[in-house]
C-alpha positions in Angstrom: 118.3 126.3 115.9 116.2 126.5 119.0 113.0 126.8 117.0 114.0 123.7 115.0 114.7 121.8 118.2 111.3 122.8 119.6 109.6 121.8 116.3 111.3 118.3 116.4 110.3 117.8 120.0 106.7 118.8 119.5 106.4 116.6 116.4 107.7 113.6 118.3 105.4 114.3 121.2 102.4 114.5 118.9 103.4 111.3 117.1 103.8 109.3 120.3 100.5 110.7 121.6 98.7 109.7 118.4 100.4 106.3 118.5 99.4 105.7 122.1 95.8 106.9 121.4 95.6 104.6 118.3 96.9 101.7 120.4 94.3 102.2 123.1 91.6 102.3 120.5 92.9 99.1 118.8 93.1 97.5 122.3 89.5 98.4 123.2 87.8 97.8 119.8 88.3 94.6 117.9 88.7 95.3 114.2 86.0 93.7 112.0 83.6 93.5 114.9 83.4 96.9 116.5 84.8 100.4 116.2 85.7 102.4 113.1 88.4 100.7 111.0 88.6 101.6 107.3 88.7 98.8 104.8 91.7 98.1 102.7 91.3 99.9 99.4 93.5 97.5 97.5 91.5 94.5 98.8 88.2 96.2 98.1 89.2 96.9 94.5 91.1 93.7 93.6 90.0 91.1 96.1 93.6 90.4 96.9 95.4 90.9 100.2 98.0 93.6 100.3 101.1 93.3 102.6 99.3 95.3 105.3 96.1 93.3 105.3 95.5 91.9 108.7 97.8 94.4 110.4 95.0 96.0 112.5 93.7 92.7 113.6 97.3 91.5 114.3 98.0 94.6 116.3 94.8 94.1 118.4 96.0 90.5 119.1 99.5 91.7 120.0 98.1 94.3 122.4 96.2 91.4 124.1 99.3 89.3 124.3 98.4 86.7 121.6 101.5 86.6 119.5 100.6 83.4 117.7 97.3 84.7 116.5 98.9 88.0 115.5 101.6 86.1 113.5 98.8 84.1 111.7 97.1 87.3 110.7 100.2 89.2 109.5 103.6 87.6 110.1 105.5 90.5 108.4 104.1 93.0 110.9 105.0 90.8 113.9 108.6 90.5 112.6 109.0 94.1 111.6 107.4 95.7 114.7 110.4 95.4 117.0 112.7 96.9 114.3 110.2 99.7 113.7 110.0 100.4 117.4 113.8 100.6 117.7 113.9 103.1 114.8 111.1 105.2 116.3 112.8 105.2 119.8 116.1 106.1 118.2 114.5 108.9 116.2 112.8 110.2 119.4 116.1 110.2 121.3 117.6 112.2 118.4 114.8 114.7 118.3 114.8 115.3 122.1 118.6 115.6 122.4 119.0 118.0 119.6 122.0 116.1 118.2 122.6 115.8 114.5 120.7 113.0 112.8 122.7 109.9 111.9 122.8 109.2 108.2 121.3 106.0 106.8 123.8 103.2 107.4 121.9 100.5 105.5 123.8 99.5 102.3 121.7 99.5 99.1 121.7 95.7 98.9 119.9 95.5 102.3 117.3 98.0 101.2 116.7 96.1 98.0 116.5 92.8 100.0 113.8 94.4 102.3 111.9 95.6 99.2 112.0 92.1 97.6 111.0 90.5 100.9 107.9 92.8 101.0 107.1 92.1 97.4 107.5 88.3 97.8 105.3 88.4 100.9 102.7 90.2 98.9 102.7 87.7 96.1 102.9 84.6 98.3 100.1 85.6 100.6 97.8 85.7 97.5 98.5 82.2 96.4 96.5 79.1 97.3 99.4 77.6 99.4 99.7 80.6 101.8 99.7 78.9 105.2 98.2 81.8 107.2 94.7 83.3 107.7 94.1 86.2 105.3 
């Protein structure tokens, strides 16, 4: 049990160190203009935007405090980021405390709704009436 707790704590520490390092890199280097940022394979192959396209540029704008510009680049990321941060902080607290993990409390219809939202966003952003910058 003690070894499992140590492994969870180290894993969380490595994750947060990597996330902080990536955030500093994204803050310093502007995607598309400088630094090393890999191209989206889906967009390279098909020419269409995936749900994640614009996320790196949106994250760069968020780190500089430009929420509107970030929303224009990838609204789904801007909406989902606070939820993701809550989940990550909650997982970190679980890993550090050593308590038993809480089971998934989301009912299946909510999970399906999130899936259909992602799929709808993917389709709509590749149409001619998509109101945001791709």
